[in-house]
N, C-alpha and C positions, 0 to 999 in steps of 0.2 A: 178121826182115824187114830187107831191105837199106835203108840210109839214103837211097838215091837212088831207091827204088821209087816209082811213082806213088801207091800206096795210102798210104804213109807221108807223102808230101808233101801229099796231099789232107787227111789227118788233121791234120797240123800247121796247114794253112791254116784248117780248121774250128775248131781250138782257138784260133788267133789271133783269128778273127772273134768267137767267143764271149767271149774275154777282153776285147776292145775293147768289146763290147756291155755287159759287166758294169761296166766302168769308167764308161761313159757313163750307165748306169742309176744308179750311185752318185752321180754328179754331179747328175743331173736330179732326184733326190729332194728337193733343196733348193728347187726351183722353186715348188711349191705354197705353202710357208711364206712365201716372199718375196712372192708375189702377194697374200697376205692381210695382210702386215705394213704398217702405216701408217708412212710416213717420219717420223722424229723431227724436230720443229720445223717441220713444214709440214702444215697441215690443209687445204690446197687440193685438192679431189678432181680438179681438172682440171690438176694440175701436169704440165708438159710432160715433165720428166725421168722421173717415175714412169710416165707413159703410154708413153714410148719403151722403158723397161726392161721393162714388161709385154709389149709387142709382141715384144721379143727373146726373152723367156722362152717365150711361146707358139710362136714360130718354132722354138725348140730342141725343144719337145715334138713339134711336127709333124715335124721332121726325124728325130727318134728313132723315131716311129711308122712313117715311111716306111722307115727302115733295118730295123726288125724285120720288116716285110712283104716285104723284098727277097728275091730268090732265094737269095743266098749265106747269109744268116742263117737262113732257113727250112730250107735244106738241112743246115746245121750243127746246128740244133735237132733235126731228124728223125734225123740220124745219131747224135747223143748219146742220144736216146731209145731207138733200136734197140740200141745197145751196152749201155745200162744194163739193158734187159730181157733181153738175152742173157747178161749177167754173172751168174755163179752165186754171187757173194759176198754178194748181198742188201744191197748198199749203196744208200742212198737219199739224197735231197737234204738230209735233215736230219741226216746223219751228223756233220758238223762241229759243228752246234749241240748234238747230244746229247753229243758228246765233250767239248765245252767246259763245258756245264752239269752233266753227270753225270746218272745215272739218279735219278729221284725215289724216295725211300724208300717202301716200302709203308706204307699208312695203318694206324694202330693199330686194333685191334679196338674196336668201339663198346662203351661201358660198358653192362653189364647191370644191370637193376633189382635192388636189394637185396631178397633174400628170406630171412627168418630160417631158420636150419637146422631148427628144429622149432617151427612156429607154435603147435602144440597145447600147448607148454610155456610160452607167454608169455601174461600176463594183466595188466591194469591194476588191477583192483579187488580181486581175491582170488587165492588160490592156484589154479592151473589145475584141480586135482582136487577143490577144495572146492565146496560147494553155495552158491548165491547167498543173500543175506540174505532172511529171510521177508518176504512182502509186508505192507505197512502200509496201513490204511484211514484215512479222515478222522477217525473217532472214536478211533483208536489213537495219533494223533500226540502228544497231550499226555502220555499214559502213557509212550510211548516216550522222549520228551525227559526226563521225570523219572527214569526208570530209567537212562538213559544218563548223566545228570549225577551220579548216585550212584556209578557205577563209574569215573568219570574224575577225575583229579587236577587237570588244567589245562584240558582241552577242555570247552566248554559249548555246549549246544544249547537254543534258545528259539523259541517261536512268535512271529513278527514280525507286528504288526498296525499299521495306520495309527492315529495318535492321534485323527484325526477321520474321520468318515464312517461308513457302515453296516458293521457287522461281518458277515462272511460265515460261512455255516454250515461250509464246508470251508476249512481253512487253506490259504493259497496260498504263503506264504513262511516259510522257517525261517532263523534267524540262528545261525550257527556261529562261535565265537570261540576263538582261542588267544591268551592275553595276550602282548603285546609281539611277536606274530608276524603274525597276520592276522585279518581278519573276512571271512566268506563268507556270502552270501545264496543260498539254494537256492529257486528258483522251482519250484513243484510243479504238476503236472497230474494228472488222474484218468482212469483207463482207463474207456472207455464200456462195456466188457464186464463187468468185475468191480469197478469203482470203486477199484482200488488206486492208491496215490500213486506217481507217477513224477517224477523230477527232469528238468525240461525245460531249465533254464538255471542256471548258477552264475556269480556275480560275486564276485571277490575284491578286498579293499581292505586298505590299511594299518591297523594296530591303532588308530590315532588319527584315522582319516578319518571324517568324519561326512557320509555321502552316502546318497542314496536307493538302494535295492536294484537298480533298473534303470539306474543311471548307470554311470560308468566311473571306475576309480581314476586318480589323478593321477600314479601311479608306474608306470614301465615294468615293474618286476618283477611287480606284481600284474596288470597287463594281460596279460603273457605267461603268468602262471599261469592266469588265466581262459581264455585261448585254448587252453592245453594240456589243461586238464580238459575243455573242450568237445570237443576231438579224441578224448579217451578215451571220452566218452559217445557220440560218433558211431560208435565202433567196436563198441558194444554195441546190441542191439535195444531193450531196455528196461532202464533203470538204476534200481534200487530206491533208496529213501532210505537204507537201512542200508548199502549198498555205498559210496555217495558219502560218507556220514559217516565210515565207517572209513577211506576214502582220505584225507580231510582230516586225520584224526588223525595220519597219517604225516608231516605237515609241521611237527611240533613242533620238529624240528631243521633247519628250512629254511636258516637262516643259520649252521649249525654243521658239519653233515656235509659232507665233500668229495665231489666227483664220483668215481664208480668208475672212469671212463675216464682223466681227466687228473689226478686227485688234487688239484684246486683247488676252493676253495669258490666263488669268483666266476669265471665264464668269461672267457676272453681276449676273446671277441667278445660284445658286448652287455652285458658286466659284470652278469651275473645269476647267482643261485645255482642249484644243480641242482634244477629244478622237475619233472623227470620221475620218476615212481614206477612201477616195473614189476616184476612177479613173473616171474622166469625160472629155471627148474629149481629151484623151491622157495626161491629167495633173493630178497629185496626189493632191487632195484638202484635207486640214486639217481644220476641223470646230468643233465648239461646237455642242452638241446635240440640244440646243435651237436655234441655228442659221441655222440648216439644212432646215427649212421651208422657209427661205428667198431666 
């Protein structure tokens, strides 16, 4: 295209009009902020200098609006739009901004919930392939406690009763102890169908704490242990007394055995021993609660 052709001259004029408009728009963007800004050191709302400055700013906005609506600017805008639509390079108004900021990296894939590889091989109370402990009835609890104590060296199981008050026909609480490790109270309930004893709640305490069975330990370790065993019992439909007692026996080395995941006795977070006991692939694993997701 010849430099002296009318089309090129008209194009140059439109580019100049749009460039001037861009410069005026950049300058006029400061006007709204100045209109809202309170002059420093002068709280008089009727200040003459401020009023005159505001009038000048509004006049600049009015003049810019008139210029945008003028024939020359409108013709330049329409021409720019037509050339952009006819251009096959697919450039848009945000090209410079995209080039400056760069493309946003794709979002990482959302984390998926953890699902054990083989849930059938995981169990809290017993080996996955073993049968649950035989059911116990109210009249069998005393005999069961005596036979259990004969077979154990350190663990002990007793019927807990109030020192005062009426004695109930069916025992409601069992007291399990491991010297220098823990005391656990098992609150029992009885099935309405066959009257079998079921563990409804378990509260763990320090070995020298003297508290009621329905209270809470003063130590965070035993509070966490009570909560963890409660989660285990929620994972089963009905938990028998024998299964819970056998689970408690596995806490003899609570403050000795390290975690299978991190190799530490006390966890880095929470400063607690490995209170999780879980059977996986025929092996009893001992882990911290924070290490279970690994």
